[in-house]
C-alpha positions as CSV (number, residue, x, y, z in Angstrom):
1,M,21.2,3.0,2.9
2,S,18.8,0.1,2.1
3,F,16.2,0.9,4.7
4,E,14.8,4.2,6.1
5,S,12.3,4.8,8.9
6,F,10.3,7.8,9.8
7,D,8.0,9.0,12.4
8,L,4.6,10.3,11.2
9,T,5.4,13.9,11.0
10,H,3.2,16.3,9.0
11,G,4.4,16.9,5.4
12,L,6.9,15.2,3.1
13,L,8.7,12.1,4.4
14,S,10.6,10.7,1.4
15,D,11.0,11.9,-2.2
16,L,11.4,8.9,-4.4
17,R,10.7,10.4,-7.7
18,D,14.1,9.8,-9.4
19,G,13.5,5.9,-9.4
20,P,12.0,3.9,-12.1
21,F,8.7,3.9,-10.4
22,P,8.4,7.6,-9.2
23,S,6.8,7.9,-5.8
24,V,6.6,10.4,-3.0
25,V,5.8,9.6,0.5
26,W,3.8,12.0,2.9
27,S,2.1,12.1,6.1
28,W,-0.5,14.2,8.0
29,V,-1.0,14.8,11.5
30,G,-4.2,16.7,12.4
31,D,-3.8,19.6,10.0
32,A,-4.8,19.6,6.2
33,L,-2.5,17.9,3.6
34,S,-3.3,18.9,0.0
35,L,-1.9,16.9,-2.8
36,A,-1.9,17.9,-6.4
37,D,-2.9,16.3,-9.6
38,G,-0.7,14.2,-11.9
39,A,-0.6,11.2,-9.4
40,T,-2.8,8.5,-7.8
41,H,-2.5,8.9,-4.0
42,F,-2.6,5.7,-1.8
43,G,-3.4,6.6,1.7
44,F,-4.1,4.9,5.2
45,V,-5.7,6.2,8.3
46,Q,-3.7,5.3,11.2
47,V,-5.5,7.4,13.7
48,G,-9.0,8.6,13.0
49,P,-11.4,10.2,12.4
50,A,-10.1,12.0,9.2
51,T,-11.9,13.6,6.4
52,L,-11.0,13.1,2.6
53,D,-12.1,15.7,0.1
54,C,-11.5,15.0,-3.6
55,A,-13.4,15.1,-7.0
56,A,-15.5,12.1,-6.0
57,G,-16.8,13.9,-2.9
58,T,-16.2,14.3,1.0
59,F,-15.7,11.1,3.0
60,A,-15.5,10.5,6.7
61,L,-12.8,7.9,7.4
62,R,-11.9,6.2,10.7
63,A,-8.8,4.4,11.7
64,G,-7.8,1.3,9.6
65,M,-9.5,2.8,6.4
66,Y,-7.7,3.2,3.3
67,F,-8.0,5.1,-0.1
68,A,-6.6,5.5,-3.7
69,V,-7.5,8.9,-5.3
70,P,-6.5,9.8,-8.8
71,G,-6.0,13.5,-8.9
72,P,-6.0,16.2,-6.2
73,L,-7.2,15.6,-2.7
74,T,-7.1,17.1,0.8
75,V,-7.1,14.9,3.8
76,A,-7.3,16.4,7.4
77,G,-7.8,15.1,11.1
78,G,-6.3,12.3,12.6
79,R,-3.0,10.9,11.3
80,G,-2.0,8.7,8.4
81,L,0.2,8.0,5.4
82,V,0.0,8.9,1.8
83,V,2.1,7.4,-1.1
84,S,1.7,9.4,-4.4
85,R,2.5,7.3,-7.5
86,L,3.5,10.0,-9.9
87,G,2.2,9.8,-13.5
88,H,-0.2,7.1,-12.7
89,R,-4.0,7.3,-13.1
90,G,-5.7,4.4,-11.1
91,F,-9.3,4.0,-9.9
92,F,-10.9,5.9,-7.0
93,H,-11.3,3.5,-4.1
94,V,-12.1,3.8,-0.3
95,G,-12.0,0.7,1.9
96,G,-11.7,-0.9,5.3
97,P,-11.4,-1.0,8.1
98,I,-8.6,-3.6,7.7
99,E,-9.3,-7.2,8.8
100,E,-7.2,-9.1,11.5
101,R,-5.5,-11.4,9.2
102,G,-4.5,-11.7,5.5
103,R,-6.5,-13.6,2.9
104,L,-3.5,-14.9,1.0
105,R,-0.6,-17.1,2.2
106,Y,2.8,-15.5,2.2
107,I,6.1,-16.7,3.3
108,D,7.1,-18.2,6.6
109,G,3.6,-18.3,7.9
110,C,2.6,-15.0,7.1
111,T,-0.4,-13.7,5.3
112,D,-1.3,-10.8,3.0
113,S,-4.5,-9.1,1.7
114,L,-4.4,-7.0,-1.6
115,L,-6.4,-3.9,-0.4
116,V,-6.2,-1.9,-3.7
117,P,-5.3,-4.2,-6.6
118,P,-3.7,-3.1,-9.8
119,V,-6.2,-2.0,-12.5
120,L,-3.8,-3.3,-15.0
121,R,-0.9,-5.7,-14.7
122,G,2.0,-3.7,-13.8
123,D,0.1,-1.0,-12.0
124,P,0.9,-0.1,-8.3
125,C,-1.0,-1.7,-5.4
126,L,-1.6,-1.5,-1.7
127,N,-1.3,-4.5,0.6
128,L,-1.7,-5.4,4.4
129,L,1.0,-8.0,5.6
130,H,0.1,-9.9,8.7
131,L,3.1,-11.4,10.7
132,P,2.2,-13.9,13.5
133,P,4.0,-13.8,16.9
134,S,7.5,-15.5,16.9
135,T,8.0,-15.0,13.3
136,R,11.4,-15.1,11.7
137,Q,11.1,-14.4,8.1
138,T,13.6,-15.8,5.5
139,P,15.9,-12.9,4.3
140,H,14.6,-11.7,0.9
141,T,14.5,-8.8,-1.5
142,H,12.0,-7.0,-3.8
143,P,12.8,-5.7,-7.4
144,S,11.3,-2.3,-6.5
145,I,10.9,-0.1,-3.5
146,R,8.3,-1.0,-0.7
147,V,6.9,1.8,1.4
148,G,5.5,0.4,4.8
149,L,3.6,1.5,7.8
150,A,3.4,-0.4,11.1
151,V,-0.2,-0.6,11.8
152,R,-0.7,-2.7,14.8
153,G,1.5,-4.7,17.2
154,A,5.3,-4.8,17.4
155,G,8.2,-6.2,15.5
156,S,11.4,-5.2,13.8
157,C,13.1,-5.2,10.3
158,V,16.5,-6.9,10.0
159,T,18.9,-5.5,7.4
160,P,22.7,-5.7,6.8
161,E,22.8,-2.5,8.6
162,G,21.3,-3.6,11.7
163,M,17.8,-4.1,13.2
164,V,15.1,-1.4,13.3
165,A,12.1,-1.5,15.8
166,L,8.7,-1.1,14.3
167,M,5.8,-0.1,16.4
168,P,2.4,1.5,15.4
169,G,2.8,4.6,13.4
170,R,6.3,4.0,12.2
171,A,6.7,4.3,8.4
172,F,9.8,3.1,6.3
173,V,11.0,2.6,2.9
174,I,12.8,-0.4,1.8
175,H,14.9,0.3,-1.4
176,A,15.0,-2.0,-4.4
177,D,17.0,-5.1,-4.0
178,A,17.8,-4.5,-0.4
179,L,18.1,-7.7,1.6
180,H,15.9,-7.6,4.6
181,C,13.4,-9.7,6.8
182,F,10.8,-9.0,9.6
183,H,11.0,-10.5,13.1
184,T,8.2,-10.6,15.8
185,G,8.3,-11.6,19.4
186,P,5.4,-12.2,21.5
187,S,3.2,-9.8,19.5
188,E,1.8,-9.9,16.1
189,L,2.8,-7.2,13.5
190,L,0.5,-5.7,10.8
191,V,2.1,-3.8,8.2
192,L,0.7,-1.6,5.4
193,A,2.7,-2.1,2.3
194,Y,2.7,0.0,-1.0
195,H,4.2,-1.6,-4.1
196,P,4.9,0.8,-7.0
197,E,4.5,-1.8,-9.6
198,S,3.1,-5.4,-10.0
199,D,3.5,-8.6,-12.1
200,F,-0.2,-9.4,-11.3
201,G,-3.5,-8.0,-12.7
202,P,-5.7,-8.1,-15.7
203,T,-4.5,-7.5,-19.4
204,H,-6.5,-6.9,-22.4
205,A,-6.3,-10.5,-23.3
206,D,-6.7,-11.9,-19.7
207,H,-9.5,-10.5,-17.5
208,P,-12.9,-11.9,-16.2
209,M,-15.1,-10.4,-18.8
210,I,-13.2,-11.6,-21.8
211,N,-12.5,-15.0,-20.2
212,R,-16.1,-15.8,-19.5
213,T,-17.3,-14.7,-22.9
214,I,-17.9,-17.7,-25.0
215,V,-18.1,-17.3,-29.0
216,R,-19.1,-20.4,-31.0
217,R,-18.5,-19.7,-34.6
218,S,-21.2,-22.0,-35.7
219,E,-24.0,-20.1,-33.7
220,R,-25.8,-17.2,-35.3
221,L,-28.6,-14.8,-34.4
222,E,-31.1,-13.4,-36.9
223,A,-31.4,-9.6,-36.7
């Protein structure tokens, strides 16, 4: 199956650890969800308030906020989604609430914001996709899995197997190279999207610090 969808029920939703970018999808509903070390956990609060406990401290989160936590965590209260990228150690990050529209242009009049960017090129990232009303996306694929959560509005995902309705709180997995597109009717649709890898981000030879460091060989300073 190229597309799977899930209600946000407490605990494990999908185990994708056998793929090239091992990831595990979880959700929490009210009760505490504790996740172990050995991963960076990317999360989103669908219904708040929620409390996040981790090595960096204790954080009160409201609906629309998101996080990335390297190492163990416990999140409780409200309802939300967490995707664990196994074997990856990212930066700690808390952000949000999300904005109404994306900051970047995407296909077919849609927009996207990079909520948690890759630390290094190739690292996982967390995005927010905005689809305006009356969108009919061009069918397309992605080279790796995508994990999504309908955050606001309504729409559907169209696949060769059929059309799946998306409404707030509905999570889904699109498998690698699966043909799909999103449609909306009179309502917009906001989708949180986890990418397990990226072809974007800093490298050791290309990042703002080194790019804006100018060395002129003819100039010397006396000690």
